[in-house]
N, C-alpha and C positions, 0 to 999 in steps of 0.2 A: 190440850192435844185432844185430838179430834178420834174419839175410840168407840167401836161399835160393833154389832153382829149384824152379818147381812145374809138372809136365808134365801138358798136359789131353788126354784121351783120350775119345773117342766114334765115333760114325756120322756121315756127313754130315748137316748140318744139323739137328745137335741144339742148335747154340746157343753153342757155345763162342767165337767171335769177338763174337757180341754180348754176353756176359757179359763179356769182357774189355776190349771198349770202354767199356761204361758203367760196368765198376769205375774203370778208370784216369780216365774222363771226357773222354775224345775219341778218336777214331778212329785204330787202329792196324792193324785188318784190316778188310776190306774184308766187304758183306754183302749178302745176296740171299735170296729165299724157294728158290731155285733150288740144289739139293745138290751138291756138289764146288765150291761158289764159291772158298774157299781152296785154292791150289794148292802152295803150300809151308811150312814151320814159322814161325813170326814170334814174337820173342822179344821183350818189352815188360815195363816196369818199374813198378809200383804202388810208391808211397813215401810213407810218415806215418814221425810221430815214433817210432813202433815200429822201423822197419827198412825194409829193401827186399825186395820179391819178384819175380822174373824169371818170369812167366808164359809158358810155351812152348805158343803156340796150334797145334796140329798140323792138317794135313788131315783129314777125315773120313775113316776106313778103310771102304774099300768092298768087298762081299761077294765081286763078279765084277767084273774088268777086262775090257773088250772093246776097248781102242785102247791106242796107246804112251802116250797121255799119262794114261790111267786108271794103267796098270801103272807108270810112273814116280812117279807121287804118291802112290801106294800104298808102292814101296821108299822114298821120301823119309822118311813117315811112319815106318816100320820102322826105318830109320837112326836116326831121332830116339828110338829106346827105346833104344838103346845109349848115349846120353847120360848122365853122373853128374846125377841129379836127388834133391832131397831130400822129394819128395812127389808122389802121383798123384792126379789129380782124374779119375774117372771118370764122365763126365756121359752121361745117358739123356734121350731126351724120352718122358715118357709117353703122348703122345697118338699114338703111331705104336707098331704093331703089336711084340713080340719075334719076331725071325727069325733066319737064317742070318748075317746081317751083324753082327747084335748079339752072336751066340754067339762069333762070331769076335774081336770086339773083347774080350768078357769073358775069351776065353782067353787073350791078349795080356797084358791087365791082371792075370790072376793069377799069370803067371810072373813080374812084376817083384818084388823082394823090398825093396819100400819102404813107407812108410807110406800107406795108401788111404783115400781120402773118394769114398762115392759121392754124386753131386749130381744129384736130379731135376728138371730144368729145365723151365720154361712151366708151371708152377702156377697162372698167371694162365688159363690155357686149361682148363675144366673140361667142355666141351661133350662133348668125347670123349676117354675116358682108359682105357688099357690098365695102368692100375697095378695092378692084382693080380696080372698076367703078372711084373712084377718084384718082387712082394715077398719071394722067397725071397733076394733080395740083402741083406736087410735082416737076415739070420742070418748073413751070410758077410762084410759090412762094417758094422764098430762104429760107425764115424762116418758118417750117413746124413743129408744137408740138402735140403731142398725149397726151391726158388727161382723166381724170374722174373728171367732174364738180360735181358731185354728191358725192365722196369719198374726192375730193379736194386731187386728186393724179395727181403726176408730174405735178403741177400746179408751183411748186417755179422756174425751169428754165425759164417758159413762164413769169413769175412776173420778173426775173431779166433781161432778155431782154427786156421787157417794159421800165424799169427804163433806160437802156442803151440807148433806141432809143428815149426816150423823152428830153425834152430841158432843159437846166437849167434857170430857172428864179427864181427872187427873191420872187414872191408870184403870185397867181391867183386872178384877181378881181371874178371870180365864187365863190372860197371858203371864207366864211368869216373866221376871225381869231379866232371868238369864236364859230366856230361849233362844236356842241354837237352830234347830229344826223346826222348819214352820209349821209341823203336823202338831195339833195338840190334844186329839184322841185316842190314838195308839202308838204300841211302842213299835221295836224294830222287827220283833218275831212278825207280827200283823204286815208290815210294810213290806218285808221279805215274801212274805206268804202270797201278797197282793202282784208284786211283780211276777213272781212264777204263773201265778193264776192267770194273769194278762197274757203269756205267752201261750197257754193254752185255748185260751181266746181267739189268739191271731192265727194258731198254726193246728187249728182241729177243725170238725165240721161244725155243720149248724147246731146239731143236737148235742154232742159231748161236752162242751162248757157249761151248760146248766146242769149237767148231772156230776159235776166236780168240784172238790175244793181242795185246799192246800193247807195243810198243817205243819209250821216249823217247830221241832221238837228241840233242836239243840243250836247253840250259836255259842262257839267256842272260839277264843283268840289264842293261836298257837305261835310258834315262833316263826322268826323272817316275816312277819307283817302277813300272816295267813291267818284268814278266816275260814275256820270249819261249819259248814252247815248243815244239819240234817234235815231233811223234810219229806213229807209224805203228799202224794196226790192221793186224794179220796174220790172212790167213784161208786155209784149207785148198783152197778152189775159186772159181771166178771166181762161181757163182750165189750161193754166201755172200757175195762181195765187191758183188755188185749189190744185194742185199737189205740191206747194213749201208748202204751209199750212199743207198739208197732213190729213190723218183722225186724227180726234179728236184733232189737231193743232201738232199733234206727228212729222212732218218734220220740221217746223220752230222753234220747241222748241229744237230740236237737232241741227239743224245750229248754231241758237242761243246760245247755251250751249258751244258749241265747239269754237264758234268765242268768246264769252266773256273771256272762260278761254286764249286763246291766247293773247287776248288783256289785259288783267289783267298782264300776264306774260310780255310782251312789256314795260306798263308802271308801272310797280311794283306798282299797286294800286288795291283795291277790286271794281271791275265794276259791275254796274247794267245796262244790254242792254235792251232797250224798243224797241223791233223789230216787226214791221208791214210789211205787203203785200200790194201793190196797182195794179191795171191795169192801165197802159197807153200805148197805142199802138202807141204812137208818142216819146217815150222816146229816141229810136235812132237819131230822128232828132233835137231834142233839146239839148240831151247832145251830140250829137256827130258829 
């Protein structure tokens, strides 16, 4: 059986999480159009009759870090580079100009002495393309694939090549034999907190998502197939708290409603979501 670990690297918002979600067939990582949505590495398993692949989806590597959160996210991604892996996928977004941030990621990829695949993502978007700026990479990488992670198109040949490269192993110690949910490295509280945080990224302005995090304090199974979830949105300033709550509580109700529906769909149960907002100017230091 083919079994191994594949590390995905790239700039923020190149589509790594969308690629993994659609390949696996269910949401394991939150996504949004805003960069730096992913804050920590996620290990998720793809499985078929050929074997199992552990995909390690990393936060996008930023060229500049201007706050404690961004700095720590970069540090955690760099720590992931020290893990033992079998294959590197270096993903680029051809709709964005090559810049210092891209060069920094490429420099890291070059230092890793493992088999590598260059994946050009978002080929479904052709209106604006800077592909000529990345052409030189085709001389450096012997394996190059163009895909659409969003539409899950042209991913089958890439998946075939990954299995071809991965070694034969009887089993992986990282993958439990009784694995049900495909995420290996976080529990239900973190998964639910991520779903709520995704809604903040999608429904709030440019700055607020980066000033907030979500803590799930309780998950209680009640009668009639109802799951009670108590969660808090932490933000760094009272003015952000007011914006997340919104006029007459409209915004927090909207965030909670969309999050509750998706959580209920994910766990296949009725959900009561008790969602509040708190100001904690030090949450970045405490939790990251």
